C-alpha positions in Angstrom: -16.2 -13.2 17.7 -13.5 -15.2 19.2 -9.9 -15.9 17.3 -9.0 -19.2 18.7 -5.5 -19.2 16.9 -3.0 -16.9 14.6 -0.5 -18.4 12.8 2.8 -16.7 11.7 4.5 -17.0 8.2 7.8 -16.0 6.8 7.3 -16.0 3.1 9.4 -15.2 0.7 8.9 -14.6 -3.3 11.4 -13.8 -6.2 10.7 -10.7 -8.2 10.6 -11.3 -12.1 13.1 -8.4 -12.3 14.9 -6.3 -10.1 12.6 -3.1 -8.4 14.9 0.0 -7.8 14.2 3.7 -5.8 16.0 6.1 -4.1 16.5 3.3 -1.3 17.8 0.7 -3.2 17.1 -2.3 -5.3 14.9 -5.5 -4.0 15.3 -8.7 -5.6 12.7 -10.5 -3.9 10.5 -9.7 -1.1 10.1 -11.5 2.3 6.6 -11.1 4.3 4.7 -12.1 7.3 1.6 -13.9 6.1 -0.9 -13.3 9.3 -3.6 -16.3 9.2 -6.3 -15.4 12.3 -8.7 -18.8 12.7 -12.1 -18.3 14.7 -13.4 -20.8 17.1 -15.7 -22.3 14.6 -12.4 -22.9 11.9 -13.1 -19.5 9.4 -9.8 -18.4 8.4 -9.2 -14.3 8.1 -5.2 -13.7 6.2 -3.5 -10.6 5.7 -0.1 -9.9 5.1 2.5 -7.4 6.9 4.2 -5.1 4.4 7.2 -4.2 6.5 10.8 -4.7 4.7 14.0 -6.9 5.7 15.7 -3.3 6.5 14.4 -0.3 7.9 14.6 1.7 4.8 11.0 2.9 3.9 10.5 3.3 7.5 11.4 2.1 11.0 10.0 -1.1 11.0 11.7 -4.4 9.7 9.7 -8.1 8.8 11.5 -9.0 12.0 10.5 -6.0 14.7 7.0 -7.0 13.1 6.9 -10.6 14.5 8.3 -9.3 17.7 5.2 -7.2 18.1 3.1 -9.6 16.6 4.3 -12.4 19.2 4.5 -10.8 22.0 2.0 -8.1 22.3 -0.6 -8.0 19.5 -1.4 -11.9 19.2 -2.0 -12.2 23.3 -4.3 -9.4 22.7 -6.8 -11.2 20.6 -6.7 -14.6 21.9 -7.8 -13.1 25.2 -10.5 -11.2 24.4 -13.8 -11.5 22.2 -13.7 -9.3 19.1 -17.2 -8.0 18.2 -15.7 -5.6 15.5 -12.7 -4.9 13.8 -12.4 -1.6 14.6 -12.1 -2.3 18.3 -8.5 -3.3 17.5 -7.3 0.2 16.8 -9.7 1.9 19.0 -9.2 -0.2 21.7 -6.9 -3.0 22.5 -4.1 -1.4 20.7 -4.4 2.0 21.8 -1.5 1.6 24.2 1.1 0.4 21.8 2.8 3.1 20.0 3.6 3.1 16.5 4.4 -0.5 14.7 1.8 0.6 12.5 2.7 -2.9 9.9 2.6 -4.7 12.8 -0.9 -3.7 13.5 -2.1 -3.3 9.9 -1.2 -7.2 9.4 -2.9 -8.2 12.3 -6.5 -5.9 12.2 -6.2 -7.4 8.3 -7.0 -11.0 8.9 -9.4 -9.9 11.5 -11.0 -7.9 9.0 -11.1 -10.7 6.3 -12.1 -13.1 8.9 -15.3 -10.4 10.3 -16.1 -9.9 6.3 -16.3 -14.0 6.0 -18.5 -14.6 9.2 -21.0 -12.1 7.5 -21.1 -13.7 4.4 -20.2 -10.5 2.7 -16.7 -9.0 0.5 -14.1 -7.1 2.8 -15.4 -4.4 0.2 -19.1 -4.1 1.1 -18.2 -4.4 5.1 -15.5 -1.5 4.3 -18.7 0.7 2.6 -17.0 0.6 -0.9 -19.4 1.4 -3.4 -17.3 0.7 -6.6 -17.4 -2.4 -8.5 -14.5 -1.8 -10.8 -11.3 0.3 -9.8 -8.8 1.4 -12.2 -5.1 0.9 -11.2 -1.9 2.4 -12.7 2.0 1.0 -13.0 4.9 1.7 -11.1 8.3 2.3 -12.8 11.2 1.6 -10.5 14.7 3.4 -11.8 16.1 1.8 -14.5 19.2 1.8 -15.9 18.4 3.8 -19.0 15.8 6.0 -20.0 15.3 3.8 -23.1 14.6 1.1 -21.1 11.9 3.6 -18.9 10.5 4.6 -22.1 10.1 0.3 -22.9 8.0 -0.6 -19.9 6.0 2.3 -20.8 5.0 1.0 -24.3 4.7 -2.2 -22.7 2.1 -1.1 -19.9 0.6 1.2 -21.9 -0.5 -1.6 -24.3 -1.7 -3.6 -21.6 -4.1 -0.7 -20.2 -2.8 0.8 -17.3 -4.2 4.1 -16.4 -1.1 5.7 -15.0 2.3 5.6 -14.9 4.5 6.5 -11.6 8.2 7.1 -12.3 10.6 6.7 -9.4 12.9 9.4 -9.3 15.8 11.0 -7.5 18.3 13.7 -7.9 20.3 12.7 -11.3 17.6 10.8 -12.7 14.6 13.2 -12.7 14.2 16.6 -14.9 16.0 14.9 -17.8 13.8 11.4 -17.6 10.6 13.5 -17.1 11.4 15.7 -20.3 12.2 12.8 -22.9 8.6 10.4 -21.3 7.1 13.6 -22.0 8.2 14.0 -25.6 7.4 10.5 -26.3 4.0 10.8 -24.6 3.1 13.7 -24.1 -0.7 12.8 -22.8 -0.2 10.2 -20.4 -1.6 10.6 -17.1 2.1 10.8 -15.3 3.5 11.3 -11.6 7.1 11.3 -10.1 7.3 9.2 -7.0 10.3 10.6 -4.9 10.6 8.8 -1.6 11.8 11.3 0.2 15.0 11.9 -2.3 14.9 15.9 -1.9 15.3 19.0 0.3 14.4 22.6 0.0 17.7 23.2 -1.3 16.4 21.2 -4.3 13.8 23.5 -5.0 14.9 24.7 -8.1 15.2 21.4 -9.9 11.7 20.5 -8.7 10.0 23.5 -9.8 11.3 22.7 -13.3 9.1 19.4 -13.1 6.1 21.9 -13.2 6.6 22.4 -16.9 5.6 19.2 -17.6 1.7 18.6 -16.6 2.7 15.9 -14.1 -0.7 14.6 -11.7 1.4 14.7 -9.0 4.9 14.4 -7.3 5.2 12.1 -4.9 6.8 12.7 -1.1 9.8 15.1 -2.3 10.8 15.7 0.8 11.8 14.0 4.0 9.6 11.0 5.4 8.6 12.7 8.9 7.6 16.3 7.0 4.8 18.3 6.7 6.1 21.7 7.4 8.5 21.6 4.6 6.0 20.4 2.1 3.9 23.1 2.9 6.4 25.9 2.2 7.0 23.4 -1.1 3.9 23.1 -2.3 3.1 27.1 -2.4 5.6 27.2 -4.5 4.7 24.4 -7.1 1.9 24.5 -9.6 2.4 20.7 -9.4 0.3 19.0 -7.0 2.0 17.8 -3.7 1.0 13.8 -2.6 2.1 12.6 0.5 3.4 9.4 1.3 5.8 8.7 4.4 4.3 11.2 6.2 1.0 10.3 6.6 0.5 7.8 9.4 -3.2 8.7 11.1 -5.8 10.7 11.1 -4.1 13.4 12.8 -0.9 13.4 10.6 -3.5 13.5 7.5 -5.6 16.2 9.3 -2.5 18.8 10.2 -1.1 18.3 6.7 -4.4 19.0 4.8 -4.6 21.8 7.4 -1.1 23.6 6.9 -1.7 23.2 3.4 1.6 20.8 3.2 -0.3 18.5 0.0 -3.1 18.5 -2.5 -3.3 14.8 -2.9 -2.7 11.8 -0.4 -1.2 7.8 -0.9 -3.1 5.8 1.7 -1.1 2.5 1.9 -3.1 0.2 4.2 0.4 -0.8 6.2 1.6 2.9 7.2 -1.0 4.1 8.3 -2.0 1.1 10.7 -4.9 -0.6 9.2 -8.4 -0.8 7.4 -10.1 0.9 10.1 -7.5 4.4 10.0 -7.6 4.0 6.3 -11.7 4.5 6.6 -10.9 7.5 9.2 -8.5 9.3 6.5 -10.5 8.3 3.5 -13.6 10.3 5.0 -11.6 13.1 6.2 -10.0 13.9 2.6 -13.6 13.4 1.3 -15.1 16.0 3.4 -11.8 18.4 2.4 -11.9 17.6 -1.1 -8.6 15.7 -1.2 -8.4 13.2 -3.6 -6.8 9.5 -2.7 -4.9 6.8 -3.9 -4.2 3.5 -2.7 0.0 2.8 -3.2 1.6 -0.5 -2.9 4.1 -2.0 -1.4 5.0 -5.3 -3.5 2.2 -7.2 -2.0 1.7 -10.5 -2.8 -1.9 -11.3 -3.9 -3.2 -11.3 -0.2 -2.1 -8.0 0.1 -3.3 -6.7 -3.3 -7.1 -8.0 -2.0 -7.1 -5.3 0.8 -5.7 -2.8 -1.7 -8.5 -3.9 -3.9 -11.4 -3.4 -1.1 -10.0 -0.1 0.5 -9.8 1.8 -3.0 -13.2 0.3 -3.8 -14.5 3.8 -1.0 -15.6 6.7 -3.7 -12.7 9.0 -2.3 -10.1 6.6 -4.0 -10.7 8.7 -7.3 -7.3 8.2 -8.7 -5.4 5.0 -9.9 -3.4 3.4 -7.4 -0.3 0.7 -7.3 -2.7 -2.3 -7.3 -1.0 -3.9 -10.8 -1.5 -7.6 -11.6 0.6 -10.2 -9.8 2.2 -11.5 -13.0 3.8 -7.7 -13.3 6.0 -8.8 -10.1 5.9 -12.9 -9.3 6.2 -15.8 -11.4 4.0 -17.1 -9.2 1.6 -15.7 -6.5 0.0 -17.1 -3.5 -3.9 -17.0 -4.2 -6.2 -18.7 -6.6 -7.1 -16.7 -9.0 -4.1 -14.1 -9.1 -4.6 -10.8 -9.1 -5.5 -9.7 -12.9 -5.7 -6.1 -14.7 -7.8 -6.1 -18.1 -7.7 -2.8 -19.8 -6.4 -1.0 -16.7 -9.2 -2.5 -15.0 -9.6 -4.6 -11.7 -13.2 -6.1 -10.9 -13.8 -6.1 -7.0 -14.7 -9.4 -6.1 -17.8 -9.9 -4.4 -17.2 -13.4 -2.6 -17.1 -13.1 1.0 -14.3 -11.5 2.4 -10.8 -10.9 0.6 -12.4 -12.1 -2.5 -9.4 -14.4 -3.4 -8.6 -18.0 -2.0 -5.5 -18.3 -0.3 -3.3 -21.4 -2.1 -2.1 -23.6 0.5 0.7 -25.3 -1.8 1.8 -22.3 -3.0 2.0 -21.1 0.9 4.3 -24.3 2.0 6.4 -23.8 -0.9 7.5 -20.2 -0.5 7.4 -20.7 3.3 10.5 -20.0 5.1 9.4 -20.1 8.7 6.2 -20.8 10.4 4.7 -20.3 14.1 1.0 -21.3 15.7 -0.2 -19.2 18.5 -2.9 -20.4 21.1 -4.3 -18.9 24.1 -2.6 -20.5 27.4 
C-alpha cells in the first residue's frame, strides 16, 4: 500500500453546551483531521484527540501538528506499508511518546487499509460484535438538580451507563443524591486524577453507592498508589490516563492497580496497541470499555470499531453526535437507539466524511506529498 498524499486539517466545532471536568470547561473542540490518500485515489480518515492545552496529557494540537508534519508523515510517504501494524511496530518505534499524533496517522492508514480490503474497520481489527452498548458522560454541572435532569433525559434516550465527573467537593453528596433518585442505574464516577491518597476517607465513602467503578482517582502517571488504593476499596478502580501502552497495562495488572481499564485509542498510540491491550486484558479477565475525547463522527467511528472486539464488555462513551454537535462532519452522523449503536459493515470506518461540512469548519489545512 503506497500512500502518495497526506492532508492535515485544523477544524473547530462548537459544543452544544459547555462540558466541565476537573481539568476545566470546554466550549468547543479544535482538532486535527487526517486524510491519507493512496496512489489509487482511496482516502483513509482519522482525527487527533489532542486538546489545545496540555491538560489531559502533555500533547496539544500544535505539538501533534509538528510531530505529524516533521516526523511521521515523511515516514509513511517514503515507505511501502504492507499492514498498519508496521507503523507502531517498525516505522514509529524510534520516536518516543506523542501517542495521539501517532494514533491519528495510524488510524487514517487503518481506514485506508480496510477500504482497500473492501472490509469494515471492525472486521479487519478482529471485531465480533454487530451491535455495541454505549453510555453517556455527564460533566460537572452548576447544581445537583441539573445533573439529575440530565440523567433523566439520557435515561429516556436509553443509554446503558452513566458516568459522572467528580472532584473534591463535588463527589459524595452528588453520588448520594443521584443514588437516592436512581438506585438501580449503572453508575460510575470519573475523577480525572483529582485526588490523592490523603483523600482515602472521601473515596472510601463512595463504596456505599454500588458504583461500577471509580475512574482514575489518583495521579495521571501513577500505578503504585492506585494499587494501594484498590486494596482498600471495594469499588473497582478503572485506569485511564495511567495506561499508555501494553507495558503499562501489564504492570498495572501485575500490581493490582485496577480491576478495569479504559482504552482511548489516541492515549495508547493507536488501534494496533489497543488490540494488544485488549488481548492482554482478555487473558487476565480485566474488562475493557472505550473512552471518549469529544470526538467528531470520524473519531467516534474508530471508537465503534475497536469496541466491537469481544473483551469490550462494558458500555463505552461513544454517545450520539447530536448530544455534542449541532452538526457533525459525517454522513450519516453517529446515532444511538435505545443505548445501542449498530457497527457499520461498509468498507473502512463506515461513515462517509462530508467534504461540504469539513470545509465549512476547517480553519487551516496543509497537503504533504513525497518530495
